[in-house]
Each structure stands twice: as C-alpha cells, then as structure tokens.
N, C-alpha and C positions, 0 to 999 in steps of 0.2 A: 053108242055115240056117247063121248065124254062127257061126265058131271064138271063142271065148274067148282074149282077147288073155293073151298067155305072162304071167306070173306078175312079170317083173322089169320087161317096159315100165309094168306097173301100180305097180308101185312105183316106178318113176323117175318117172310123171306126177304120182302121187298128192304128190312127192316137190315137184316143179315148181310143184303148184300150193299148198302149202300155204306155200312159198317166194315166191309171187305174193301172199301176202293172202288165201287163201280160204279159208273159217272150214270148208267143207262139200266139201273135193275129192274124195270119194266121187261126190256127186253131180255135181259138175261134172265127172269123170270121163265119166259115165255120157252126159251132153252132149253134149259135145264128141266120145263117141263115135259119135255117131247120123249117117247119111247124110250127113244137110244140112251137119252139118261139116267131112264128109273132106277138101274142098277146103284149108280152115284150120287143120286140128286140132293143126299140129305146129307152126304160126306161130308166132315167138316174138314177133313185133311185135302179134299178137294180144292173148298171153298179158300184154305189158308194160303193153299196154293197158289190159286187166283190172284188173289189178294195179294201176294208179294211181287207178283208183275210187274214189269211197267206200263200196260195196261189190261188192265184185269178182264174190262168188254172186247177188247180186240183179241186176248189170248184165249176165251169163251167162244169169240165167234169161230178163233180158227182151229179150238177142239172141234167145235159141231160138224167142220166141214170136212176134216179129218175122219171121225166118226163116220160119216155117211158116207164119204171115200172110200175109207176100206172094206166096208159090206158086212153084209150082217155076220158071215162067219169069222170077222177078225175082234169085229168091236167088243165081243166080253174081253179076249184076249188083251186087244189096248187097255179099256176100262181096268180090266183088275190089274192089272201089272201099273199101268198110272195110279193108281192109288199105294198100292204095296208098294213100287220098287220109288223111295225118294229122291234118286242120282236122277230116273228117267222123267220124275214128275218135276222137277227143277228145272233141268232142260229142258224140254221140250215147251212147256208152258212157258219158259222163258225167250225161249224163241220165238213163241206165235204172238206174247204179250210185246214185244219191242221190232218184230218185222213184220209187216205186211205182205211184204215180199218171197219170205221163206216161208208164212202158211199159205201164198197163192203155190208153190212148191210143192208142200207135204199134201195139198187137196189134190194135184196131177199127180201127183206121183208120192202116193199113200205107202208104201213098203219101207221110203225111206225114212219113216218114226226109227225103226230097228238100229237104224243102227247109231240111236243116243241110247240106245239100252244099258249096254252093258260097256264098258272101259277094260283093257290091258293095259299095262302102264307103260306103254308103249304109245298108247292113244292120248295121254294126256298131255304129252308135250312132243308134236308128231314132226318132222322135218320134211325136207325134198323129197327123198327116200321113199318115205312110208305114202306120202300122197302120192308119188308116182305110181306106184304099187296100188292103191286105191284107184286110181285115173284109169291104169293096167288092165284090173279088173272090168269095170264100166264100160271100158270102151271092146276090148277085146277078146271081155271073159262071156261068161253069160248075159250077166246084167247087159249087156251092149246088144243083144240079139234083135233083131228087128228094127233096127234106125241105124240111120249114118252114122260115119266115124264119129264125123262132126256132131250131129245132132248127140249122141254117147259121149262126147267130151263134154258137152254144157249140161247135161243131166248128173257126170259124175262129178263134175265141177259142184254142181249145187250142192249134191252131197257131204261132198266133203266141206265144204263151205259151213252148214248148216253144225258139223262136229265145232268148226273154228269161234261161229258163233255163241253155240252153248257152252264151251268151256266159258269165252267172254265175259255173258251176260250173269254167269252163275256166280264167276268173281276165283275161277280155277287158272287164269292168268292175268295176265297186267295187260295195260293198253300198250306195253311195250313188247309183250312177248304174242301180242292178238297180232299187232302189225308185223311183226317178225312170220309168224306163220302163215299172213296173208301172202307175203313175199314169197316165202318156198311154195304154196300153193301155187302159185303163181309160177314160177321157177314153172315147176311139173305140169300146169297146165300149158305155157308155150313150148317146154320139148315134145310134149305130147304132141303138140298141134303140128311140128315138126315132122314128129314120124309119121303123123297122116300125108305131109306134103311131101314125104319123102313116096311114102307108099304109094301114092298120085302119081309120081312122075321119078322113077326109081331111074329113068335114064339121066336126069339134069341131079340127083343124089350122088350120081355114079362119077359125073366129072368136076365136083370141086367139092371143096371144106368151107363148109358156111358155120360161123359163130354168131351167136345172139349174145351181145353185150348188156345187159342190164344197167339202166341208169335211172338219179330220181329216188323217189321213193323205194323201187323194186330193188333199185342195184342195193338200198342203204339197207332191205331187208326193212321196210320203216312204212309200208304198205297201207293205205284205208280201205277199207270195205269196197267204194266204187271209186276207181282210178284210172286213169290210162295208164298203162304201162310202158316205159319211155324205154327204146330201145337203140341201138344202133348197129350196123350188121358190117363183119368184115369177112370177106372171102381169098382162100385160091386155089387156084386151079390146080387138080390131083397131077402127078408125072405122068406128062407129056404130052398136056392138056392148052392148047391154047387160052391165054389171058381171058379176052375178049369173051370167047365162047364160055369157059367155064364163071365170069361173071353175070351174063344175058341166064346161065343156067339157078345161079346163087340168087337171082333177083326174080326167079320166077316163083323159086320157093319160098324166099319171105314175102312176096306177095302174097301166096298161098297160106303161110302160115296166119300172116295179121287176117285175113277175111275170115279163117276159121274162126278165131278169136272173135273178132268184131261183127260180123255176119247174124243179123237176127232175123230167127229163125220161130216155126213154131214151140220151141224150147227155148225159146229167147236170146240172149249175149250172155257173153262172159264180161268182157271190157275192150274199147279199142286198143289198139296197139299203136304206140306212137313213134314215127322213127323222125321226128321234127329236129332233134338234138342232133343230128348226124350233120357234118361237114356242107356248110352251103343250105342247110335244112332244105325244107319246102323246092327248092331249085335246084340240089346236089342230086346226084345220083345215086340212091337207095341202099346198094350196095359195093363197097369197094374194096380195094386189096391194101393191104396194111401196108405197103410204102405209098398207096397213094393218101390212107390217113395219114401218115406221119407228115409226108411232104406238106399237109393242108395246114396241119398245125404248127409245124415252124415257120411256115409263111404269112398265113392268112387267119389264125386264131384270132376272136377277140378273146376280152379277158372273162365274158361271163360262159364261153364255152369252155374254157379249163377248170370253171369254177364247179360246169355244172361234172366233168372229169373226175370228181371226188369221189361219186356216187357209183365209178364204173367197174362193176365185175364182170365176169365170165358166166352166162346163166345158160346158155341152151347150145344145142350143136357140137362143132370140133372145141371143146375146150384146152386145150392144147395152143390151139390161136388163139383163143379168146384172152386164154394168158399173155400169149406173147404182146397182143396188142394193149393190154394195161400194162405190161412192165415196159415197151417201148414209151407208152407215155405219162408214164406216171411223172419221170425229171421233168418235166415240161410242167406237169402241173404244179411242182413245187418251189418253182420257179417264175411262177407268175406274177408272185408279188413283185419282183424285181422290174416289170416293166413299165413301160417308159408312163402311160397313162392310166397306170392301175384304178389309184385312187380315183380319180375323175370317174371312171370306168364303174367302178364300184356304186360310189352314189347316184350314180346316171341310172342304173341297176333297179336301186331299191326307190326312188324317187318315181321312175316311169311304170314300175308297178303300182303303188298309192295312187298316182295321178289316174291311171287307167281305167280305176272303182268308178263305178257310176256313183254320184254321190248318193242317191235313195240306198244305196247299198252297205257303205262305206262306215256304218254302226252296226251293222248286222254282220257283217263279211270276216269268218271266225280264220281264215287264212292269211288272208293279204292285207286287212286293216291296220291301220295302227295299234301295237297289244297283240296281235295275229300270231299264228303260228311263225311263218316267213318272216317275222321279225329275231324269234329266235333263231332258227335257222340260218337264215342271212350273219348272222351275227356269229353263230358261231362257225359259220365254214370261212371268214372273213378273217376271224384268228386263226385258225387253221392253217391258212395260205399264208399268213406270216408269220408265222411260227414253226409250222409242220417243216419249212427249211432245212432248220438244224434240229428240230428234235421229233423224231421215228415215233413218237408214242403217240401224237397228236393225230395221225395217219389213219382214222379210223372213217367209214363214211358214215355208220348210222350219228345222228346227232347228239341222242343221249350219252353213247358212249364215248364221244368227244369232247362232249360238254366236260362229262367228268374226268379226262385226260386234262384238260383245260386248267380243271380245278387242282387237281395233283401236281401239276408241272408248275404251277402258281401263277399261270397266267390269268387265270378268276380266282377272284376270291373262292373259297369254299359256300361261304354264307350264302352268298347271291347264286353260286351255282346250284346250291340245293334249294335253294328258292324258286329259281328259274327250272329245275327241272320239276318240281312240284306244277306251275305253270303250264309246262308245257305240258306234262303229262295228261292235266285238264282239260285242258283244250284239245288234244288229241281224242282223250275218250269222248268231248263232246260232238269233235268233228263224226267219228266213227257210230254213236247211237243216231244220228240225223242222219246219216247216210243210208245206215240199217235198215230205217224202216219201209221203204219203198226201193231201195237197191238202188239210190240214185245220185248222180254225180254231183253234189252241190258242199259250199261251206258258210253258206248263211242259215241264221239263227230265224228258226219259223220264228212267227208272228202271233199264229191263235196259238189259244189258251186252251186249247185241248192236246194241241201237237207240244207245247211247253212243259205241260201237269207229264204226258208222258217221256219227254224227254229226261225230266228232272227225276222222276221216278229210276229211269232205269239207269240214273247213277248213284242209285240208294236216297235221295232227298225224297221221305215221304210225308215230311210235317213241313205245311203250306209250299208247296214244291215248287211253286211257278216264282213265288216273290224268293227265296232261299236260292235257284239256281239263276236268276237275274244279278242277285245281290254277288255269288261264287264266281260269276262266270264275269262282270265286271270288275271285280278286285284282282281275281286273277289279269286278265286285259292290263289294268293299273302298274299290276307288278313286272307283269312283261315291258311296258311303255319305263318304267322306270330304272329297271334293270337293264333295259338295252346299252344304255350310255352308260353305265356305271358297269357294268363289264368288259367293258372298252377301254375306261380310264383309272376305274379304282385301283389296278396295281398297279398304273405307273405311280400313284402317288405313295401306296403300299412301300413302292420299289425306292422311293426317296427320303420316305416320314421315318424310316427303322422304327419303328413302335414295339413291335412286340418280338424279342429275340425265336429263334427257331421256326418261325413261320418262311416256308418255301414262299419264294418270290421273282418276283423279275429278276433276269441279270438288266445291267446297265445296257448291254448289247444290244436284250432281248425288247427291252423298253426303247429303244433307238430305233428299233426296225418296226416297234408297232408306231410311234411317234411318224414315222416318215412313212409308212402307209396311210397314214391318217391324216396325210398331206402338209406334214409339217417340213419345212425344207432344212432347217436348223432343228435335230433332236436336242444336239448335247446344248446348246443352250435353250431350248426350252425343257430337259430335265432340270437344269441349274433353276430357273424360274421356278418350277414346280417345288424343288428343295429348300427355297428361299420363303415360297409360301406356305407350304404344309407340314416344314419340320419342328417339330417340338411336340410339345405338352401341352404348350397356351391353351387359355380355351381360341382365341383367333386362331391358330392353327388349325385345333378340331372343326372348328366352324370352314375353315377352307377347304377344309377333307371333305366337309360336306359339299359345299359347294361347287367345289374345281370337277367333279367327274361331269356334271350337264355343262360347266362353261369352256368344257374341253371341247364336249361333242359343238355346243353352237359357233366356236371358233373355228372347228375342224368344218364348219358349212361354209366357210366363207371362202373370198379369194385368197385371203394372207391370213392363217391359222395362229403363223409367228408374229406379228405384229398383235395379233389380238393378246396373243399371251402376256406381249413383253409389255403391251400397255396397261393390261390390269393388272399385274407387279407395280406398276408406275404406281399407278390409281390408290391400289392397296396399299404401300409403302406412303403415300402421303394423307390416307384418310385412317388408316390403322391402328390410330389411337383414339380416333374419336367412339364413341359408343354405339352410334347408329348407324356406322358404313355397312358394317357387317351382317348386322339386324336388320336391317332393311332390305340384303338381297336375300336374307336367308328367310326373313316371312314374309315380304311383297313377293306374288308369285311373278308379278312382269317384271320386278325390274331387274332380276340377276338376266335374263332373255333381252332386256333392251338393252342393258349394260355391254353382254358380248355382239350384238348386232352392232353397237356405235362403236366401240372397241376394235372391230375386223374389219369394218368397210372401208376403209382409209385413211387418211391423214388430216382431214378438215376436223370432223369430229371430238376426234383424241386430243388434237395438240387445244382445240376451245377446252376441252374437261380439264385435260388437265393444267393451263393454266389457273385453273378455280375449279380442283377437285368437287367441292362441294355442292357443286350443280347435279351430282350425282343424283342428288333427292329427287330432283325432277321425274326422273325416272320410274319413281314408282311412286308418284302423287297421283290420284283420280286427276284427271284434264290435264297431267301436270307440262304435260307435253303441248297441251292447246295454244296456236299462237294468241297472246293478250291482247292485240288492234293498237291503234295510233295512239287515240286517247288515253287509254291507258298507261301506255309506255312515254308517252310525252309528260303524264302529269307526273309520272315517277321520277324520270330525268329533271324533270323542273325544280319537283325538292328536292333530290339533291345536291341540284348544283348550288341552291340557296343555301344549303346547308354547309358547302365548301369553305374553306378558305383560299383564296384566290381563284384566278381563273385555270391555268393550267392542274390543279386539283379538279377545282370543279369538272373538267372535262375529264380528267382519267377517270371519274366516276361513271360519267354518262357513256365513256369507249366499255369500261367494267360491265355496265347495264346489256350495251350491247351485245357484248362479248356472250354473255350469258344467254340473252336471245338468240344471236345467230348457233348456238350450239342448243338449244330448243328448238329452232328451225331445222338445223339438219338433225337431229335426230331423228324427230318424228318421220323427217324426209326417208331417210337413213332404212329405219324399220318398217317403215310405212311399204318401202320397197323391197324390203326380205320376205316380210310378214314373220308371222310368229307360230307359236302352236294354238295359240288362241284366237289368230285371226291372219287370214290368207292376202296376201300381199295386193297393194290397193292397186284394182283395174281400169279406174278409171285416171290416165297419167293426166290428162288435160287439166283434168280438178286440181290436181298434185303438185301440178308445176304453175296453176292460178296461185295457189294457195302458200307456194314457195316467194312467191315475186309479189304479194301481199304483203307477208310476213316481215321479207327480208326491205323492202321500201316501206315498211312501216316504222321499222325498228331504224330506219337510217333515218327517216324523217326527224322521228324523235330526239336523233344526236345531233342533227343540225340546230334542234331547236335547241338544244343544251348548250350547243357550244356557242349559237347567237346571244342566247342570256348570259353567260360567261362574258363572251367580250363585249357587250355591253355593261354589264354591271363591274366591271374591272375599272374601266375608264370613266363612266356616264351614271354609274347609281342605278335607279329605276328607268331612266329614261333617256332616250337618245334626239339626239337636237333633230333627228329625221326617221318619218316612220320606213321601215325597211322589211322586204317581203325575200322568200327565197321560193323561184321557182322550178320545182323539177321537172326535166328536160328526158328525152330519150326512154331509156328504160326506165331510169327512175320516175320521170312523170307517166309514166302508162304502167307505171307497179308492177314490173314485168322485170324485176332487179335478179340475178343471179344470184350467190353467195360470190362470185369476182368480179363483180361490176363497180364503174368508176360510178361518182355522183356527179351526169352530166347537171347542172345548175345554171340561172341567169340569175344577176342580182339586181334588184329593184329601190329604189327608195326613192320617197317625197318629201323634202322639207316641210316641217312642220310649220305653222300660219306665222308664228313670231321668233322663228329659228331667220339666220344670214346664210343665205343659199351656198355660199363656198363654205361656210362652216359646217354645214351639213353635207356634203359632197365630201370632203375630209373627213367628218364622219363617218359616212358611208363607206368610205374606200378605204379608212383604218380600220370598223368592224369585219370586213369582206376579208381584207388580208390577215387579221387576227384568227379568226372561222378557219381558215386553211391551215394556219401555221399550227394549230392548237389540235387540230386535227391528225398533223404529222408528226408530232413527238415522239421520238422513239421512244415506243413500251410495247410490251408484252402482248398489249390487245393486238387484235390485225387493225392494220391502217382503213383509213376511210378518205380515197382521195378525190379532190373534188376537182370538177375537171365542168370551167367555163368559156370554155373555148369554142360554146356555140352562139356566144353573142354577138352583135353584131359589128362586124369589122373584124370578127377573130381574135388571134392574139396582137392584135393590131389596136383594137378599140379599147377605152374604159374598160375598167373592172368590175364597176357599178355604172347604173344609168338610173338617170330619174324617168317617172312614168311618163314626162311629157317627150324626155328627149327618145326613148325609144318610139312614142308616136310620130315626132318629127321625122327620125331612122327609118320607120316601117313604110310613112308615107312617100319618103320620095326615093329611097337606094334599095330598100328592098330584094334582093333578087327572089325566086321561085324557092330555090333549094331550102332559104332562110323560113320561108313560107311553110312548106313539108316540114321542116324542123318542130315546127310549132305547133305542128297537128299531136305532140306527143307533151305539150307544156301544160303544168296544173301547180298550183301552190302547192310547197312543201312545211312551211316554215314560215314564222314571222306574222306580221300584220293582215290580219284577213280580211279587211276593207278592201288593200292596195291588192293584196291578190287575186281578188273578185275583178277590181274595175282594169288588171291587166289582163285578165280571159277578157274583157268584154272588149278591150282594146282590141289583142288580136285575132277574136271569131272573123273577120268580117275578115280579115285575112287569109286563114287557112282555110275557110270555106267558103268561099268568093262567089260573090251572087251569079248565078244564071252557069257557077262552075268554071272549070279553067279554060282558058280558050287554048287553040291548036298549039301556037307556038309553045305557048307554057308547056305543055303536055310535049310535046316533041324535047325540049329543055329538058326535063326530067328523062326522059330515055335515055339521052344523050347521057346524060352523066352519072347514069345508072350503068351506061355501057363504057364506059369511062373507067367507072368506079371498080367495073369485072377486071377490065384489062391490068389496072395498076395497084391497087390494091392488097390481091391476094399474095401472102409472102413467099416469096421466091421459094421454088420446091414444096410447096405446098399443094398436096392433091386436091384438084377441084371439087372432085364428086364426094370427099370425107370431112371438107371443109363446114364446119358447124354454120357461121356466122356468114363467110360470104361465097363459098362455092354454090354448085348448082344445086337446086333447089333449097337452099339453108334460109338459115332468119333472114338476110336482107333479100331475099329474092318474094319471099312472102309477105315481108315489112313493106316494098317497095310496091305493089303490087295493089294490097288493099288500102295503102295511104293516097294511091290514085286516085280509088274509087272515092275514097274520102273529101277529096279537092275537087272531083269533077263533081259530086251528089251532096256532097254535106248538108248544102244552102238549101234542100227541098227534101231531106231522108233525116229527120233528128236522131233513128237510131245511130246513123254514123258519125255523129258526132261525140265521141266516146275516146278516149289515151289508148285506150289496151286494142292492141291487135286483134285478139280473138270476138271481142265485143263486137268490134268493126265488120271481120268477115261473116261473121253471123247476122250481122242489120243488112250487111250487101245480101246473102244468102236470101234473106226475110224479104227484101224491096224485089226480087227478083234480078239482080245485077250478076249475077252468077249464078250455076248449076249448080246443082244439091252434090252430086258426085265430084263438082271440081273444087266445091269451098271445103266437104269432106278431106279432099286429099292434101288442099295447103293446109288444111287445121292438125291433120295427122303429121307431116311435115314438119308443121313450126313448132308443136309438140315434142316431138321428136328430138328436133335440133336443140332446143333450148335443154331437154333434160341430157342430152351429153353434152353439152359445156357444164353443167350443173354438176352429173357425174364427175369430168374430169378434175373440177374443185375439189371437189368431195373424196375423190382418191388423191390426189397428190399433191393438194394442199395448196395450190395455186394453180391460178385462170391459163385458160388451154380452151383454144378452139377446134382442134382435133386430136382424134382419139391416139392414148398412150400407145408407145413403139415399146414399150417395156412390156413383155409378158404377161406378168403379175401383175400391175396396173392395167393391162387392157381386159383382162379377165374383170378384174373387179369392176370397172365398168361397166364390162358385160352383163355379172351379177345386180347391178344396179336396174339393170334398161330391163331384165326379167329372163337372161341368157342363161343356160347353167351350165358350169365347167366344162371345156372340153368344143364349145359351140360360139367364140368368137366369132371364126368363119363365118354363120350364119347371119351373127349382127351383123358383122360387115354389110354381106349381101343384101340384108334387110334392110339397111342404109340405103345404100345407095338406090334399091328399087323402089323407094318411098319419094328421096327426092327427086329423082330421075322421073317418076309421073310427076310431082308437084314442080319441075322445071319448064315439062311440056305444057303443063296452064298456065304456067307466067308467061310463056311464049305468046301464049294463046291471046290471057287475057290486059297483059302487062305490054306488051310489043305488037299484040294485033297479027299474030303471024305467022 
C-alpha cells in the first residue's frame, strides 16, 4: 500500500505545475505519481517541455496513455529517449499538446512514436515521392500486414500526418510549407487509393486511362489539416476499347477510390473526396472524356467554374491525360474576364457566400466571414483573372505566390501585399490549429476559454493568451477588410498619380482592364477622373488618394459606377477649396460611404446635391438625414420668406429649402435601400415608403405655406382681405407623395367680416395665381407643379371658391367621383380654422350616413372600368404599369376607397386620408381577410416603390420600368435585387400584382 505524499511535497509539486502552465495541477500530479512515471517524475526537462506545449494537461494525458499503450518493455526506452533527445521531446509533446485526435492515434498505434525520433535531411521537407514511399511501406510492406489495404492506408496516412504536425508545431515549417506538405500527402494518398482500386478491379484498370485533377486547396498545394479534397475526373478508353465501356470502368474506379478515402472504419477516416466542381456538379456524370469537358466549358460553364480552374493540376492516375486536360482548358480560364457577365458573376458569388453564413456565426467565421480567408483568396483570384490574360507570371495556383507575383508586377501595392500576406498566414495558422485539435473540419473560432487558451499557446502567445489572441485575430481581420478594397483600387491611383519615380505601376491598359472588370463602362473616362482627383503633391490630393480606394469599391457595388465617380469629381470640384469637405469624408466614418451610395444610385439625388454641394454635410452629421417634420420646416420657410426682399426672392429661398429637404429624403431613402457596412438594407419596405411619403408631403406643404406668405405680403402686407386655405388632395392630402408627384390642391377662401366680397374674391384669385406663378418660375431648383383640376367643375370652374360656394356646389351638384376624391382631402397651408371647417363640410359627403347606395357603388365601378380601358397610355404594358396597371396603385386605392365610402360612417378607423391606414382599419373591422389585406398592401407598397425608384434613377417621373438596361438594373438594386436579377424583379412584380388584381376583382367588382 502506497503511503500518501507529504503535504509539503504535494504543495511544491502543485506550485511547479501551475508555474509550467497546467490548468489542473491536481490531475497532472496524480498522473506523474503513477509508477510508470517514477523515472522522470521530478525531471525538470520534461516539465519544461510540457509547459511549452499548447496544452500541458492534454500533452501529459496523451503521454500517459502512450506510456501505458507501449507496454512495460518499451516504457523505459520511450521515457529515457524522451528526456535525452530534445527533438523527439519537442515533436512528440508538441503534437499531443495540440491534437487530441493524434494523441488518440498514438494510443491506438503506439509504435508510431518512433517515426518522430530521428529525421534525415530529406525528412525536413518531404514531397510527394517521399510520402508515396512511406504510404507504400505502410500498405504493401510489413506494417500493412493483418489489415485491409484501405485500413492500412488510413493508418499510414495518420503516421505521415504525425510528421507534418510535428514540423508545424515546432516551427520547422511555416504555415505555407505545412499546407504544401498536406497537399503532397493528399496527392500520395489519392494515388495509393487509386492503386488499391486498380488492384481490386484489374479488368476496369485495363480498359481505361483515368486522370485525377486536383482542385481547390489541394490543387493549389495549400491544403488544410481537415478539408475535402476537391477533384475532377477525366478518362479516355485505351486503344480499341469502346468509349462507353471505358467510362463505365473509369467511373467504378473513381467511385472506389473516393470510398477508400472517405469511408469510416475502426481505423477512422482520411477525408471526403469531393467531385462537385465537375461540369453540372452533382447532376453531371462523375467521369467525362476530355472532349466532353471541353464541350461543356466552351458552351455552358459559368464564371465561377473558370475561377475554380485556376487551381487545377494533374494529381493522380494518368498524368499525361491530366496535363492534356489542364493545357486544353487553360486558355479558357484566362479569357474568363472577357465574358459578358463577368463582373456581375463575381460580385454575386462573393455576396452569396456571405449571405449564406448563419447570422450567429458571421463574427466567428474565419474562412467565409468579412475579413476572412475567402476575402483574400477571392481578391487575388479576381486580379489574376483580370491581369493574367496578358501577364503569365500571375498564373500561379497558390494564393501567396500569386499575391507576391501581383506585387512584383505592380498590380497591387508592395506594402499592401506584404500586410495581406501576414494577415493571411496568421488566419491560416489559426484555422490549422483549430482543426488540428480534433481533426475536424471547422472554420469557426471556438468560444470556450479552454479552447481559446490552447489555441493561443499553440501560436506562441503565452502571455495573457486569450486576450492577446482575440486582439491579434480582430486586428488581422480588420486589416484584411481594409486591404481588400485597397488591393483593387490603390494601384489605379498610383497609375495616374505618378508620385514615386521608379516604382512598378499599372499600365494604362492594365488599369483599364481592371476598371472594366470592376464594372466601369468607360474606363478611359474613369482614369481621367482619377487623375484629376488624385494627382499632385497637395494635401487635398493626398486625402483623395486615401479616400478613393474605398469610394471606388462602393461605386463599383452600384448599378452605375461611372456616374458615381463622375458625380464625385463634380462635388469635389465644387467643394474642393472648402476646409471641411475632405475632412468630413476622411474623419466621419459614415459620410464617405453615404456619399458614394447617393452619387451612384441614380440622377435625382446627385442632381439635387450638385445644385447645392454644401448639403454633403448632412451625410456625416448625427441624425443629419432624419426628416424634420412639417412644423419645423414651415417655421424655417416662413422665417426665410420674412427676411427676403420681394416675393420672387422669398419663394426662391423656400424652393431652396425644399431642394435641400428633397435631397435629405432621397439620400436617406437610397442609403436605406442599399444598406451600408454598419447597417443592413431596410427590410420594412412599407415603413420606408410611408417615411418618404410623409417627408415629401411635409416639405411641399411648407413650401406652399412660404409661397402663400410671399404672395400675400407682396400686395397686401400682413393681412389679406379674406381668409385663405390650401387643401391637399390625392397623394398630397394622403401624405403619400412620391418624388415626382404633382401637388393636387383646392383653394378655399372666406371674406373677412368687414371686407367687400368682390374685393375678397379678387384677392383670393390673385393669391392663388401668384402662388402658381412663383412656384413655376425658371430655376435650378426642382419645380413644384400645382394642380387644381380636382376642384368643382374642373378646369371650367373658378380656381378659388368660398366655403359657402363649396357647400352649395356639393349640396346640389356633386358627383360620386368628387366625393371619392374628397376622401384624401386634408388642409396643408393657410388658415387653420378655415381648413378645419372645410373638413367638417365634406365629411358627410365622403362618409355618407348609412353608406353608399347601390347606384353609387355601380357608378364607381363603371368609372373604374372606364378608366382602365381609356387612361392607360398607348403601348404601355398593363402588367407592369405601377399606377394604372393590373394590381397597381389605382386598383388597390379604389378598392380601399370603396370600403371607406361604404363603411366610414360607422367605422372611425376608415376615416383617414392614407391608403395603408384605411386598409389596416378595414382588416381590423373584418371587412377584408388577413391574406387579402396582406396581398393588397404588398402590391401597393411595391408599386409605390417602383415609381420612387424610377424617379430616383432617371431624375424624371415614370410609372413603368425603364427600358435602358443600366437604369433597369439601378431600379432593381433599389428594390433589393442583385445585378443580373432584373428578370426576377419583373417576374416578382407581375406575380405580386397579379395576386392583388385577383383580390380587387373579388372585393371591388364582387366577382
């Protein structure tokens, strides 16, 4: 019976173990106290070595399992060699401290520790032939005895893997060399697996030539510890063999080879072999002939498939056939950048990758997340495809080699390339160490403190390992995000700035190729703009060179990059001498991105901005784009009008305020629709369209108030001989105005008590006409057309009536369509009390007691049917006309308004001028079902957004989708459709409005 250790000794051991990095010193002490460790229990060399591993507790546990597994005869040899030989000590303990999975392998195959004892010089950097020899000995030599060929391969693979991991964790190889060794081992493994398949099916092997093409990271010799090995199979029949028979044989051989590598047995698995990069993916045949491959790539292949071929190399099987495959397809790879949809395809691929990451994993994703490995690889591959057409030095499969070649050729900045190289190596090392622990395929940063500590120590971070690791990782990810844009655009600026003589820089032709590939339709003009903005040694030019790389990236992410850059040059020319403009863009994080989005999203917002470029300041201020509300706007306008000399000057000031506020509204709308790096695109489209409608209606109301004040003051001073109010109608009264909406109004007056009625009427008409004149004066500011055609008797009737005259007309002559038009009547300017009394006058008319009679309902339906047949413009597509087309604004609004007139007298919620509010009230009252209400609401919001999008993009109103391809794409981007998906947009519009029309047929026409 063993006596317990003295308390003092236990305390001393506990302290020593803590000092050497053990997190559970009690468990470690118990392991060291076992008889097997008695010869080395107090050996300081062993403790020092354990303390230098990624996880001393894990390393000691792995060693204890190995000591137990080797048996009594070898224990002494193992432990004495371990203490005496530093190379073995570092390698063996380093492996077991970093990888629980390889410690498991050593416990199952304890003799494999000897493979780490000594190294010949060739063992320091083995390549495919050395790995082939080691695997052959493990399969067909003495070591393979007693196992199936496939299991012998699995064991031999892990034995070779031990050496790669040992060299990696000890620093003998760097991350790139380790990745290359892993790829070479994978190559040798696939060759061995294929040889096993040939042995099992010699008849199949005799009738075909089969080549295995390495793809992805394996093809590029930059493989991870645990990764699918991507391959493509090519086969030909041997002489005299029928092609179909040869392909069947090759398919059986390829399938067996894949199973040898991916099957899970008692000896575990190696890795999956993935052939999904082949033509047609999983739906295509596993094996094709070379001619079949060529035919597919010539006719059907997508851009991503050519990008994938950058990594292709002959890997196993018939290497001559494999080389013929690579040689035949290589010219197509380097012509991919000339394909019609190259830019759109590339952007779409990157977005799809990011969008498919679950939201809760984005921040932990090393490979696919923002600032991750894929950003580097994607950028390098895109630049290779663009510039490798003419420069053969760029045609490297390896990411780091290609990055170095890009820097050497001046295609990326040398400092940027060096920084990106460092970041990429760090992220790859991080990925390797994460996978190494359990030999599982993952790219997620762990969350547990224990895992993070082991990970940090495996990278040599021993001081405050967890915090240091997090900081290093975040810093490198930020560097990748920062450099990702600079990689594309910095050399473009260097090409035109001519600052440092002797530096290798892009030629004008290469710069043009790059701009074309990034979506610029006129690269020559773009280069002229860049030269004008970035050339010279002034402070202004230096700041522009700092800003432009990221601005160019944002422009390129729009439907019209050329317009974005041109507009930026115009704004910069206008504001370049002001001290605050460039400082705002440089120092206010959101301002530059907001400006880029606004300048490249269409014509309206840039036109508004270029008329008063100082409005750029709104883009950087906190809440600078927040709508201001009617009362604040009216107060500002009336104050400005009061200071102005004369009516025309006063209204010019009011229109200037309107222009600024239109820009504020349009900018917020565009930025919300596109989204920014800090804030995703607005998903509640109903809220967005309501916000635009309210903002535009409010600023137009404030402008009318200013025009009214100016017209009155010019001739009558402070008091007009009659009370005067302006009633908003249509979208104005409903607070649903778009950017291109006219201001539909009624003018109402009421003579003051001591005023002559004729003089009062004359004054009221003069004011109304003067308001219209002032607001239509030629100006750089957008016009505000006033439309009073909804007044009694239309254009034939007087422009202004008294309240009593309106009452008399409505009592005697009013038609049902006029009552319907009054559903959206709301006072917008002038005398508040008169406005309220007008509303009181019309309420019984628009919400008739007991609802509409059947005759009135029939009349409304007849009018709607007539409008559908007569008012749609000739040649317009009724399926895509946003206002009058099938399921468009008119359909939804007439349906809702009919419900308001029938039931508004008894349901207070229906007494509103806003369509969506009335629709919601009808649903709440049970007048319309949930699904039907949602269908109508969706269609109305979409049609309203289309009209706004057309105005934003074209700078002029329109009710139909643009015919011009670039304008149509810009409308699509505003509506949330990526480039290349305008067909989906039109299909969705037709589908949504078709469903809405079906509801209209049922509810409005009852049938």
